C-alpha positions in Angstrom: -20.9 6.2 156.7 -21.1 5.1 153.0 -22.2 1.6 153.7 -23.2 -0.7 156.6 -22.4 -4.2 157.4 -25.0 -6.8 158.2 -26.3 -6.5 161.8 -25.3 -9.6 163.7 -27.5 -11.1 166.5 -26.5 -11.3 170.1 -23.4 -13.4 170.8 -24.1 -16.5 172.8 -20.7 -18.1 173.2 -17.1 -17.7 172.1 -15.9 -19.3 168.9 -14.3 -22.7 169.8 -10.6 -22.6 170.3 -10.1 -25.5 167.9 -11.3 -23.2 165.0 -8.4 -20.9 165.6 -6.0 -23.8 166.2 -6.8 -25.2 162.8 -5.8 -22.0 161.0 -2.5 -21.6 159.3 0.5 -20.5 161.4 1.3 -16.8 161.6 3.9 -15.7 159.1 6.2 -12.7 159.6 4.3 -10.7 156.9 1.1 -11.0 158.9 2.7 -10.3 162.2 4.6 -7.2 161.0 1.5 -5.9 159.2 -0.7 -6.3 162.3 2.0 -4.5 164.3 2.1 -1.7 161.8 -1.6 -1.5 162.2 -1.4 -1.0 165.9 -2.9 -4.4 166.8 -3.0 -4.9 170.6 -0.4 -7.1 172.3 -3.3 -9.2 173.6 -4.5 -10.0 170.0 -0.9 -10.7 168.9 -0.3 -13.0 171.8 -3.5 -14.9 171.3 -2.8 -15.4 167.6 0.8 -16.6 168.3 -0.2 -19.0 171.1 -3.2 -20.6 169.2 -1.7 -20.7 165.7 2.0 -20.8 166.2 4.4 -19.2 163.7 6.1 -20.4 160.5 9.2 -18.3 160.6 12.5 -18.6 162.4 13.1 -16.1 165.3 16.6 -15.2 164.5 18.6 -12.5 166.3 18.0 -10.2 163.3 14.3 -10.9 163.3 14.1 -10.3 167.0 15.8 -6.9 166.6 13.4 -6.0 163.8 10.4 -6.9 165.9 11.7 -4.9 168.9 12.4 -1.9 166.7 8.8 -2.1 165.5 7.5 -2.0 169.1 7.2 -5.6 170.1 7.1 -6.3 173.8 9.4 -8.8 175.5 6.3 -10.9 176.4 5.6 -11.2 172.6 9.2 -12.3 171.9 8.9 -15.0 174.6 5.7 -16.2 173.1 7.3 -16.3 169.6 10.2 -18.4 171.0 7.8 -20.8 172.6 5.7 -21.1 169.4 8.5 -21.9 166.9 8.0 -25.0 164.9 10.6 -26.8 162.8 10.3 -25.0 159.6 12.5 -23.3 157.0 9.8 -20.6 157.3 9.6 -17.2 155.9 11.7 -14.2 156.9 10.2 -10.7 157.5 10.1 -8.6 154.4 12.6 -5.8 155.0 10.2 -3.1 153.5 7.4 -4.2 155.7 9.7 -4.1 158.7 10.4 -0.5 157.9 6.7 0.2 157.6 6.1 -1.2 161.1 9.0 0.8 162.4 7.7 4.0 160.7 4.2 3.3 162.1 5.6 2.8 165.6 7.3 6.2 165.2 4.1 7.8 164.0 5.5 8.3 160.5 2.3 7.2 158.8 2.8 8.7 155.3 6.0 6.7 154.7 4.5 3.5 156.2 1.4 3.9 154.0 3.5 4.2 150.8 5.3 0.9 151.7 2.1 -1.0 152.4 0.4 0.3 149.3 3.3 -1.0 147.2 3.1 -4.4 148.8 -0.6 -4.6 148.1 0.1 -4.3 144.4 1.3 -7.9 144.4 -0.8 -9.1 147.4 -4.1 -7.4 147.1 -6.1 -9.9 149.2 -3.8 -9.7 152.2 -6.2 -8.8 155.1 -3.3 -7.9 157.4 -2.0 -5.3 154.9 -5.4 -3.8 154.5 -5.7 -3.7 158.3 -2.5 -1.7 158.5 -3.7 0.8 155.9 -6.9 1.2 157.8 -4.9 2.1 160.9 -2.8 4.7 159.0 -6.0 6.3 157.7 -7.6 6.2 161.1 -4.5 7.9 162.7 -4.7 10.7 160.1 -8.4 11.2 160.6 -9.5 9.8 157.3 -12.4 7.7 158.6 -14.0 7.0 155.2 -10.8 5.4 153.8 -10.2 3.6 157.1 -13.7 2.1 156.8 -12.9 0.9 153.3 -9.6 -0.7 154.3 -11.0 -2.3 157.4 -13.9 -3.7 155.4 -11.4 -5.2 152.9 -9.5 -6.7 155.8 -12.6 -8.1 157.3 -13.6 -9.6 154.0 -10.2 -11.3 153.6 -9.9 -12.4 157.2 -13.3 -12.3 159.0 -12.0 -14.3 162.0 -9.4 -11.7 163.0 -11.2 -10.2 166.0 -9.5 -6.8 166.1 -10.7 -5.8 162.7 -14.3 -5.9 164.1 -13.2 -3.7 167.0 -11.8 -1.3 164.4 -14.9 -1.3 162.4 -16.9 -0.6 165.5 -14.7 2.4 166.2 -15.3 3.7 162.7 -19.1 3.3 163.1 -18.9 5.1 166.4 -17.1 8.0 164.7 -19.9 8.1 162.2 -22.6 8.2 165.0 -23.8 4.8 163.8 -24.4 3.1 167.2 -26.3 0.1 165.9 -23.5 -1.1 163.6 -20.9 -0.3 166.2 -22.7 -2.5 168.6 -23.0 -5.2 166.0 -19.2 -5.2 165.2 -18.4 -5.3 168.9 -20.6 -8.2 169.5 -19.0 -10.0 166.5 -15.6 -9.5 168.1 -16.9 -10.7 171.5 -18.3 -13.9 169.8 -14.7 -14.7 168.9 -13.1 -13.6 172.2 -15.5 -13.1 175.1 -12.7 -11.5 177.2 -11.7 -8.9 174.7 -11.6 -5.6 176.6 -11.5 -3.5 173.5 -14.7 -5.1 172.2 -16.4 -4.2 175.5 -15.2 -0.7 175.1 -16.5 -0.5 171.5 -19.8 -2.0 172.7 -20.1 0.7 175.3 -19.4 3.5 172.7 -22.1 2.1 170.4 -24.6 2.3 173.3 -23.3 5.8 174.1 -24.1 7.0 170.6 -27.6 5.5 171.0 -28.0 7.3 174.4 -28.4 4.0 176.1 -26.4 5.2 179.1 -26.9 2.3 181.5 -25.9 -0.3 178.9 -22.9 1.8 178.0 -21.8 2.1 181.6 -22.2 -1.7 182.2 -20.1 -2.4 179.1 -17.4 0.0 180.2 -17.3 -1.8 183.6 -16.8 -5.1 181.7 -13.9 -3.5 179.9 -12.3 -2.2 183.1 -12.7 -5.7 184.7 -10.4 -7.0 182.0 -8.2 -3.9 181.5 -8.3 -1.9 184.8 -5.7 0.6 183.8 -7.2 1.9 180.6 -7.4 5.7 180.8 -9.5 5.9 177.7 -12.3 3.9 179.3 -12.4 6.1 182.4 -12.5 9.2 180.1 -15.4 7.8 178.1 -17.3 6.7 181.2 -16.9 10.4 182.3 -18.6 11.5 179.0 -21.5 9.1 179.6 -22.0 10.4 183.2 -21.7 14.0 182.1 -24.4 13.5 179.4 -26.6 11.8 182.0 -26.2 14.9 184.2 -24.3 12.9 186.9 -21.6 15.6 187.2 -20.0 14.2 190.4 -19.5 10.8 188.8 -18.2 12.4 185.6 -15.6 14.4 187.6 -14.5 11.2 189.4 -14.1 9.3 186.1 -12.1 12.2 184.4 -9.8 12.3 187.4 -9.3 8.5 187.3 -8.4 8.8 183.6 -5.8 11.6 184.4 -4.3 9.5 187.2 -3.5 6.9 184.6 -2.6 9.3 181.8 -1.8 12.8 183.0 -1.2 13.9 179.4 -4.7 13.1 178.2 -5.7 16.6 177.2 -9.3 15.6 176.3 -9.8 14.5 179.9 -8.3 17.7 181.3 -10.4 19.8 179.0 -13.6 18.0 179.8 -12.9 18.1 183.5 -12.2 21.8 183.3 -15.4 22.5 181.4 -17.4 20.5 183.9 -15.8 22.2 186.9 -16.6 25.5 185.3 -20.3 24.6 185.0 -20.1 23.7 188.7 -18.6 27.2 189.4 -15.3 25.9 190.6 -13.6 28.5 188.5 -10.1 28.5 189.8 -9.7 24.7 189.5 -11.4 24.7 186.1 -9.1 27.4 184.7 -6.1 25.5 186.0 -7.2 22.3 184.3 -7.9 24.0 181.0 -4.6 25.8 181.0 -2.8 22.5 181.5 -4.8 21.1 178.7 -3.8 24.0 176.5 -0.2 23.4 177.3 -0.6 19.8 176.2 -2.4 20.7 173.0 -1.8 24.3 172.2 -3.5 24.1 168.8 -6.7 22.4 169.9 -9.6 24.9 169.5 -12.1 23.1 171.8 -9.8 23.8 174.8 -9.8 27.5 174.1 -13.6 27.5 173.6 -14.0 25.7 177.0 -11.7 28.2 178.7 -13.5 31.1 177.2 -16.8 29.7 178.5 -15.4 29.3 182.0 -14.1 32.9 182.0 -17.5 34.1 180.8 -19.2 32.1 183.6 -16.8 33.6 186.1 -17.8 37.1 184.8 -14.3 37.8 183.4 -15.7 39.0 180.1 -12.4 40.5 178.8 -10.5 37.3 179.2 -13.4 35.3 177.6 -13.2 37.6 174.6 -9.5 37.3 174.4 -9.7 33.5 174.3 -12.3 33.6 171.6 -10.3 36.0 169.5 -7.2 33.9 169.7 -9.3 30.8 168.9 -10.7 32.3 165.7 -7.3 33.8 164.8 -5.7 30.3 164.9 -8.8 28.5 163.5 -10.8 30.8 161.2 -13.1 28.0 160.2 -13.9 26.7 163.7 -17.6 26.0 163.6 -18.4 26.7 167.3 -18.2 29.7 169.6 -19.2 32.7 167.4 -22.6 32.9 169.2 -20.9 32.6 172.6 -18.5 35.4 171.6 -21.5 37.5 170.6 -23.0 36.9 174.0 -19.7 38.1 175.6 -19.8 41.3 173.5 -23.4 41.8 174.4 -22.5 41.6 178.1 -20.3 44.7 177.5 -23.1 46.4 175.5 -20.9 46.2 172.3 -23.9 45.4 170.1 -22.1 46.0 166.8 -19.4 43.4 167.5 -22.0 41.0 168.9 -24.1 41.3 165.8 -21.1 40.6 163.5 -20.2 37.5 165.5 -23.8 36.2 165.4 -23.9 36.7 161.6 -20.8 34.5 161.3 -22.5 31.9 163.5 -25.4 31.9 161.1 -23.2 31.7 158.0 -21.8 28.5 159.5 -25.2 27.1 160.5 -27.9 28.8 158.4 -30.7 26.4 159.3 -30.4 27.0 163.1 -33.5 28.7 164.3 -32.1 29.6 167.7 -29.2 31.5 166.1 -31.6 33.5 163.9 -33.6 34.3 167.0 -30.5 35.4 168.9 -29.5 37.7 166.0 -33.0 39.1 165.8 -33.0 39.9 169.6 -29.6 41.5 169.3 -30.8 43.7 166.4 -33.8 44.7 168.5 -31.5 45.7 171.3 -29.6 47.8 168.8 -32.8 49.5 167.6 -32.6 47.9 164.1 -36.2 46.8 164.0 -36.5 46.1 160.3 -33.5 43.8 160.3 -34.6 42.2 163.5 -38.1 41.4 162.1 -36.5 39.7 159.1 -34.3 37.5 161.2 -37.1 36.6 163.6 -39.4 35.7 160.8 -36.8 33.3 159.6 -36.5 31.8 163.1 -40.3 31.2 163.2 -40.3 29.7 159.8 -37.5 27.3 160.7 -39.1 26.3 164.0 -42.8 27.1 164.1 -43.2 25.3 167.4 -40.8 27.6 169.3 -42.8 29.8 171.7 -39.7 31.9 172.3 -39.3 32.7 168.6 -43.0 33.7 168.3 -42.6 35.9 171.4 -39.5 37.7 170.0 -41.0 38.0 166.5 -44.1 39.5 168.1 -41.9 42.0 170.0 -40.2 43.1 166.8 -43.5 43.5 165.0 -44.9 45.5 168.0 -42.0 47.8 168.0 -42.4 48.2 164.2 -46.1 49.2 164.8 -47.4 46.1 162.9 -50.0 45.4 165.6 -52.3 42.8 164.0 -49.3 40.7 163.0 -47.7 41.1 166.5 -51.0 40.1 168.1 -51.0 36.8 166.1 -47.5 36.0 167.2 -48.1 36.7 170.9 -51.3 34.6 170.7 -49.3 31.7 169.2 -46.6 32.1 171.9 -49.3 31.8 174.6 -50.8 28.8 172.9 -47.5 27.0 172.8 -46.3 28.1 176.2 -48.9 29.9 178.4 -46.3 31.6 180.7 -46.8 34.8 182.6 -44.3 36.6 180.4 -46.2 35.6 177.2 -49.6 36.6 178.7 -48.1 40.0 179.7 -46.7 40.6 176.2 -50.1 39.7 174.7 -51.7 42.2 177.2 -49.3 44.9 176.1 -50.1 44.4 172.5 -53.9 44.5 173.1 -53.5 47.7 175.1 -51.7 49.3 172.1 -54.6 48.2 170.0 -57.1 49.8 172.4 -58.6 46.5 173.5 -58.3 47.2 177.2 -60.7 44.7 178.6 -59.0 41.8 176.8 -55.7 43.3 177.9 -56.7 43.4 181.5 -57.8 39.7 181.4 -54.4 38.7 180.0 -52.6 41.0 182.6 -54.6 39.3 185.4 -53.6 35.9 184.1 -49.9 37.0 184.2 -50.4 38.1 187.8 -51.9 34.8 188.8 -49.1 32.8 187.1 -46.3 34.9 188.6 -47.7 36.6 191.7 -44.2 37.6 192.9 -43.6 39.8 189.9 -44.4 43.3 191.1 -44.3 44.8 187.5 -47.4 42.7 186.6 -49.3 44.0 189.6 -48.4 47.6 189.0 -49.3 47.5 185.3 -52.7 45.7 186.0 -53.5 48.4 188.6 -52.5 51.1 186.2 -54.7 49.7 183.5 -57.7 49.5 185.9 -57.2 53.1 186.8 -57.1 54.1 183.2 -60.2 52.2 182.4 -62.2 53.5 185.3 -64.1 51.7 188.0 -66.4 49.9 185.5 -63.5 48.0 184.0 -63.5 45.4 186.8 -67.1 44.5 186.4 
């Protein structure tokens, strides 16, 4: 995020209703711009009821509002709020922008609103609409700029703070998302959207209990919100509460069966729980709903891999990358699938692509190094594993793999140093055993036996360790145990 708003303190009470009542009545320009910006019916109704309107609700205006997506409840509120006024009519161009926005034709709506801003640059409602168009098209930076301009012009319009909170959430800025949500709640303590935004801010900050509590407050006020149930599922999933996550995803789908994100997340989770048939069914439904969404294919490929259907996993990955050549996930998983079929050349190619996309990832360098070792390409393996250790010197696994590569390359002193570091960082039986093997190759049998015996003590069920220790004792002779 390019800039941050001032962090507000905890809200203590709602803004007195008299403040809103003293504001100017809502004119048709503001109403249409808010509608074009996707403002909730609740916000529109509150503004109409507390401020009134200063335009005449003629049959023509009513038809315009209905075409732009107004509900009958809003029309009734407008009729009840009319005052004696010559008023202002709805600008025909803005009416068209609202209709275009309602029909998801955001480019044409944006052109109209931009032209209106040329003569009314401080109109917060118009900036609010532009922010919504940018948001719907995934341009979060420009959405932030427009919502900020809207907030500056009309800071007491609660929904703009909800929108800013959403933008901060998209930018992984939990603190400012929480701040904006609290500002919205200070204006309207019963705003369900603000509670949802508050929850998302806590979710980004990994404050899972606080997030769940805020989601529950949102559902108390808006019990049929599929988005809230879906996001509660994400929180439960990240907490490791898989049963609760599945329940929340299912609740979301009961309210909105076409929510592909919930189906994909549910399918992925069911796959982790080894409910493969149901997982595949959910993911195929998600794919039918959003055939071009790469994350669905990635989840489906992972489920097939977990099921052991490697060929289907590979087929999904191949189709994923054919449709989305720049997709930044999954090359390492496809490499793992190829490795399961002992197709090392293809696995190595995929892991190299994964590293091209994420060159500072130590784990991927280690995985490539281990693949190269399996393919008997020791020199290349040592190079990759050296990079892995340099990127993450505290990884015992990287030191262990690097030591293995050096040992196979007959670089014994260097291998010894890596195995010793692996043991220091993680004194596991496997690492002690590797250190013993290196010491044996260096002719340091007594030290090797001590390490081997440590491995036996740490993992007494491993018969290999017992056998090798006994073999070493025989080689050393009876005096070796003294």
